N, C-alpha and C positions, 0 to 999 in steps of 0.2 A: 502525868506518873503509872509505869508500868507495876500491878498489880504485882503478887510474888505467888507463885504458887502453893498448892498448899499438899505438900509434901516441911519435913525437914530430915533434911540432911546430915548424917554424920558416919565415919567409915571406920570401921571396925579391923587390923592389918591390912588385907584382899579385900575384906569387906564394902558392899556400904550401906548403912540398915536405912532407908526409908521409909516414916512415919506419913501420913496421914492424918494437918492436923485437923481439920476439916471432919466434926460428930455425923452432917447425914454430904453420901451423896452425891447431888441431884444434879446443878451449876453444873449445862458443862462445859464454859467460856473454867470452869476451877478444874473438872475434867480433863479438859484439855492444856492448861498449862502443866497442870500433874502429869500428865500425859510424857509432854515432850520433852518438859525435863529430869523428865526417868529415862530415854530414851536418847535424851544429853547424856545422862552421866552414863549409862551405859554404855555411848559406843566410846568413854570416854577410852576404853579399856580395849585387847581382842579380849577375851573372853573376863567380862565383867561379870562377877556375884555379886548376884542383891536380896539382900530378903525383906522385903511390904511390909512391913507392920503395920496392920491395922487394927490397934485395939484400938483408937480412940474414935475409931466408925459406928455410929448404931444404927447408922440408915444407909442401904445400898441402892439406887434405882438401877433401870434395866439396863438404861447409857450407860453405869457406872459401869457394872459386870460384863457391857457389850465390849469395854475397855480397859477390862483387864486383861480378858482375852484378847484382846489384841494384844499388849501390854508381854500379855504370855507369849501369842507368838515372836513375838517383833525381836524377843530380846532372844527368845532359842534360837534366830529366824540368821544371829546373830553371834551365834556359839559359845551366847552369854548361861549362865543360871538366874532362875530366880523361885524361891519358898517365902510365899506363903508367912506370914506369922504374927499369931496372940485374939487369931476372932473369935467373937465373941458367939455365942449361942447361934443366934438368929446364921448374922454372916455364913458361922460356919453349916449349919441349913442349905441356907443359899447355897455354896460352893456345892457342897454334897447333890443338892436337886441338880445344880448346874453342870456336874462330873467336874468337876473344876481336878481334885484328885491325877484323873486318871490325868492331865499330862503338864497339875508343880507339886508339886508337894507342898502343905500346908502342917504349921508346926504350932505346939501349943501357947510357947513361947520366943520370943527371940532367941533367947541364949538357948533355947534345939533347933532355931534353926540353923545358929550357926555349928553349933558343935556338925550340925550334919551337914556341913560344908567341907567339914572338919579343919573349924579355924578355932 
């Protein structure tokens, strides 16, 4: 039996809202499956618009951070757009130190991320 990616996907208008269900993004097998699923979803349309809800995430390994950077690049190269939403204080600090806000918009909530897409 194949394990499912550690994400939950919902749609709102033409946006995809992807939430991590794992609180600790450490294990490579979960990260790879999640990344593959998000990339597959992004490939579903010419200009995918994705909100990545990290509200459930308590801990982010360096591997997971690298996966997120790779994901940002992949989605942008395919003509899509990505917003991060709902980071806790620790994740917000990690994103700041990693300068992710230079390459992706980080919003305080999913609602704010959706609104910034114009939806």
